[in-house]
N, C-alpha and C positions, 0 to 999 in steps of 0.2 A: 274261678271265683260263685258265690251265692248272689242270685242278683236277689232284690227285693221279690217280699211275697206278693204276690199279684201284679207284678210289673214286667213285662216280658223280658225274658233273658236274654244277653247281652252275649257276641258273639267276637268282642273286642279282646283285644289282648293287653289284658292292662300289668302293669307289672306295680304291686299293691306294695304300700311301705313294710319294710322288716324292722318289725321290734324285739327278734328272739335273741337277736347275735349278730343282724347284717347290715346297722342303719345308723346314720349319725346319731341316733340318740343314743344306742348301744357304745357309740364310741366318747360321749361326751359320757357315759357310766367309768368307761376304762380312764380314761384323762382322769377326772373325777376320784376315783377310787386312788389311781398314782399317785395324786396329790395329797392323801389323807382325810380326802372325803367320804361322804357315803353315797347310793345311790339305789334306786327302788328297780333300776332293770338290768338286764343282764349286759355283762360286758362285752364287748366286741369282740368275735373270735377271732379274729385275722390280726388283730393288737390288742392280747388283754395286759390287764395291770402292771404285770410284771414287766414288759418290755417296755415301758415308760418309767416304773420307779425310780432309775439309775439317772435317768438325766439330770444334770444341773439345770439346766436351764431349758421350760418344754413351751415351745410356739403353737400355736393353732392356725394358720391364716385361712380364714373363710376366701375364696375367690368368686363373689358373685357369682351364680349364671355355667360355672366350667361345670359341663358334662363329662360323665364318664367318655362315651363315645368321640366326643372332643378334643379328647386330649389322646385319646388311642389313636389317633389320625395325624399326630403329628411328633416329628423327633426333638427330641433336648431331656434336659436335666428333667424335668418332674416327669417325662414318660420313662425314663431310666428310672426313677425310684417309685413307679408306680408299685403299691404294694398290693390293691385290688378294687375294689368297687363297693359302693355302700348305697342302700335306697334313702333320698331324702324323707321327708314326713309328706301326708297328706293334710292340705294339700303344698305341693312342690311348688312354694312360693317364700320368698324373702322375707315376710309378714308371718308367716308359723315356724318357718325354720330356723331363722336368726334370733326368733326368742328359745327354743331349744337350745341350740348353740350357749346362749346367757345365761338360761336360767338349768341347763340339763334335764329338760323336761320335757315330754311327748306333748303333742297339741292336745291330747284328752286331759293332760292337766292342767296345762299353761294357759287353755281356754281361747289361743290367738289362732283364728281362723281363716284369715284372707284380709287381702288390699282392704277390702269394704268391707266394715262389720255392723250391724246392727249392735248396741248397747243400750238393752234395756234401762241400763241403770242413767245414763243422761238422754235416754228417747231422743237418742238421732244415729244416722249412720257415721262413721266413723274410718277414716284410716290413722290405724293403729302409730306403724312406723313414722310418718310427719306430725303426729299426733294434732290432726284437725276434721273437724265435720268436712262432710262432703260437699254438702250445700254451704256455697259462701267462701269456702277451706279457711274457715275461721280457724283460731286454736284453739282447743280445749281449755288450753291455758287462761287465755281469756276469760273465761264463765268460773274461773277458780279451780278447775280440775287438776287434777295431777296423776300420772300413769302411776302413784304406787295407791290412788286412790282407787282409778277405775280398772286397773289391770289385776293390785292385791298377789304380787308376786314378788319372789327373792331374790336378789340375782346371784349367779353358781359361787363368783367371787368371794362374796361373804362369806360362804360355807366353807371354805378350803384356808386349812393351815399355812399358808404360803405369802409374800406379797405377791399381786396378781397387778396386770396393768393392759390397758387397751388402748389397740394401735388404729387409729379409725381416721377419716379426711376432717379437716379441719371444716368443712362446711357440716357436719352431723358432730362430731365429738364432742359438743356441749349442747346440743338436741336434747330437748326433756326426755324422748323415748332413750334415747345411749347415757345422759345422766343417771337414771333410773334402774338402769338395767347393768352399769359399769360400778357400780356401789360404792367401796370402798378405794376400788384400784384404781393407781393413776395411769391418768386418761393423756397420751400424747397424739397431737394433730401433725397431719402433715399435707401439703398440697401436692405432690409428685411422687410418682415411682421411686425415684431413686431417693427422694426425703423420708419413704417409707420406711427402705430396705436400709437406709439409713438409722430410722428409727428401732429399727431389729436388731440391727449388726448391734449396736449400741448396749443394748440391756444382755443379746447374748454374751456380750464381753463383759459386763457388769462383775466385777468382784464381788459381789455381794451375797446375801442369802439365795439360795433355791428362789425359784419366781416360773410363775407362770403369765406366759402371754396370750392373748385372744387378739389377733389383728385383721383388721377387716379389709380387701381389695375391690372394689365397684364399679369399675371402667369395661370390664369384659359384659357382664350383664347391661351396661346402658345402651354400650354400642353395638349391641346384639340386636338390643330392642329397636334401635336406631336404623340399625343397616341391614339387620341378619347375622347369624349367629356365625354363616359360611360364607361373609364379607371379606374382603382386603382389608378393612378396616380393623375388624377383630382380631385376622390373623397377624398383624403388624401388632397390635397391643399385645397381644397373646405372646409373640415372639421375644419384645422387650420385657414380659412377665418373665418368661424363663428363663434369660440371662439373669435378671434378679434373684431368683431361686435360686442359682446356680452360684452366687454370690454368698449367699445366706449359708447353703450347703457346704463352702471351707471354712466359714466363722462359726458353725453348729460345731465341725466336725471337733475345729482347734480347740473349743472348749467346752466339750462334752455335755453336749445337752444336743434336743431333737427336733425337729421343725417336722410338723404335719400340715400337708394342703389338701383340704376336701370343698365341696362347695353345697350350696344350701338349695341348691338346681341344675338342673340341665335346657336345655332350648329346643325350640322348634320352630322353622319358619311360614307362615302365614300371610296370607293377600287379602283383598276386598272380597276378592271370588267366595274367600271360605268365612265368611263373617256372618253372623247371624245379627241382626239387626231386631231391637224388637220394635220398632218404628215398621216396620213393616208385620209384623204380627198384633195387630191393635185386637183382636180375639184373645189373644194368648195376655195382654198385660194388662186387660181389664181385668182377669184374675188374681190379678193381687196385689195382695195389701201392699208391699213397699216394692221400692225396682228391688232389681237383681243382685245381692250383695255376694261376694268371694270376690272372685277370681275370672276372668274371660274362659281359663279351660276348667274351673268348677266353680260354678255360681251357685248360691242358696237363694231359693226360691219361697217367700212366701206368701200364703196362699189364702184368698179370703175364706174366712166360714162358708161355708155348705156350697162352694166354688170347686170344691177340691175334683170331681168327675169331669168338668169340664177342663180342670187344668190337663187332665192325665188324657183324657180323650183330645185333645189338641196336640196335646207333644206327641201322642201315637200315631195320630194320624198325617200332621200333617210336619211335622220334626221325626218321628221315626229313625230317617235314614241320616243322619246329622246329629243327635243326641240321644243319650243316654240315660234315661230318669231312677233316681234313687231315691225312696224315702228317707228323712235325713235319723232316723232311731235305727233302721239298721243297718245303715252306715255307721252308725259308734257300736251296733253290738255285733256288725263282723270284723271291729278293732283298725278301721284305716286310720282312724287318730292317734290311734294306740293302747298298752293296756291298762286293765285298773280301775279304780275307781275317776267318776267325768269332775272336770270343772265344773262345778252350782251352776254356772251360765253358758255353758257348753249349750243345751239344749234353746238356749232363746239364739245364740249365734250363729246355729246352721237352721234356722226355717222350717219349712214342712221338709224339700225335698232339693236331692242334690241333683244336679244337673251336670251330665259330664259330655262337653263333644267331640265328638266323634272324627277319627282322623286328625286334618288341622281344621278341624272347624272352632270357632270363636265365637262366644255371645258378647254383645255390648245391648244395654241398657242406657242412655242417656238421658241427665238430667236436664230441666231446661235450665240455659246459662252456660251450661257446662263445656268445658272446652270438650272437640273432640280431635283428641289426640290418635296418631295412627302408629302403630308399632306393626313392626314386621316382623320380629321374633319375640315369640312370645310361651307363657310356662305358668305353669299350675295343676296340669291332667296327670295323668296316670302312666303314660306312653314310655316306653323304658327310656327315649330321649328326655326327656324330662326328669325322669324321677331318680336315674341313676347317675351319682357322684360319683367322682376318684376316690380314693385315699391313697394319698403318697407322704413316706416316710423316708426321712433324710437326718441323719444317713441312717441306712437299714439296719435294725435293732438284730 
């Protein structure tokens, strides 16, 4: 890859997103085209639209946090139906990848760039998925702001000429974000893996018209954050998910339907020793106009006017062995967020620089009064473990 001009080259082995035919954006292009819609992106080379068009019901099950490398190391139904691998988007995080699944757009077009984002429109740092401001965690709904107004995006399901369904946990099924991106789809909530499996199975058995089902399973991600991706807790939960998937395979086969399983990102495990806390770097923090935004593995720096040289010098001299530095304009120019014309708010949402921690390092910039949570499992960066996700298709076409 080409480093930003004027900033020292990297030796890191980055797995950059593939938007030309090998990523989740291209999977959504194949699905959209197969269902009678249109997409500005190339279809997925490994699963062209023709391979999907004959399915009576088409299910996309997104398993939050399921990396390709994790699946390769485990036997079971998911592994047996593994068709290949895909890249996520940049950054490799739920807050950017889930909007891709729900809109069919790359981050370059949908403009959602991480868990914490600066929105000039409301003059605040916002967490888009829970739809709240970072300081005080107040809902934007309380201020009279809606996702439709702030994001300006249309749901994929509203552009498809088929009945559509969204299957998600009850705790988020009617959230501001989920309602906005579910559009006219019928929403189905669940409280357990068994209930999710039953909901999807019932839709596969439906005698109604051909349909599209978007389903979301978050437990792999939540357990990996808390316990680490290689923990016993994650392994046990994966085993249960694999058994549930095996049940869905049989239902899909009996009803001339297809189930596609993929993920928004993978994981790496980190530790306190890997943490770069800006509390320990006050001279760096004083160059910043805003707190670091984005992700702990891909942070956006908004630098005070006239302090750019001080910022760059500090990162080079004090953090060179732990952080890779890029100018945000070059990240966009190099296509990390996708091809084509950029979302009009994208530049505001990426800051001046992108900081990519090396190895297993993470960046933390806590605000006063903010709960300082600890995650063992993390994601958002460009390592293969974070970026590469599986493509599972059942029954195999």
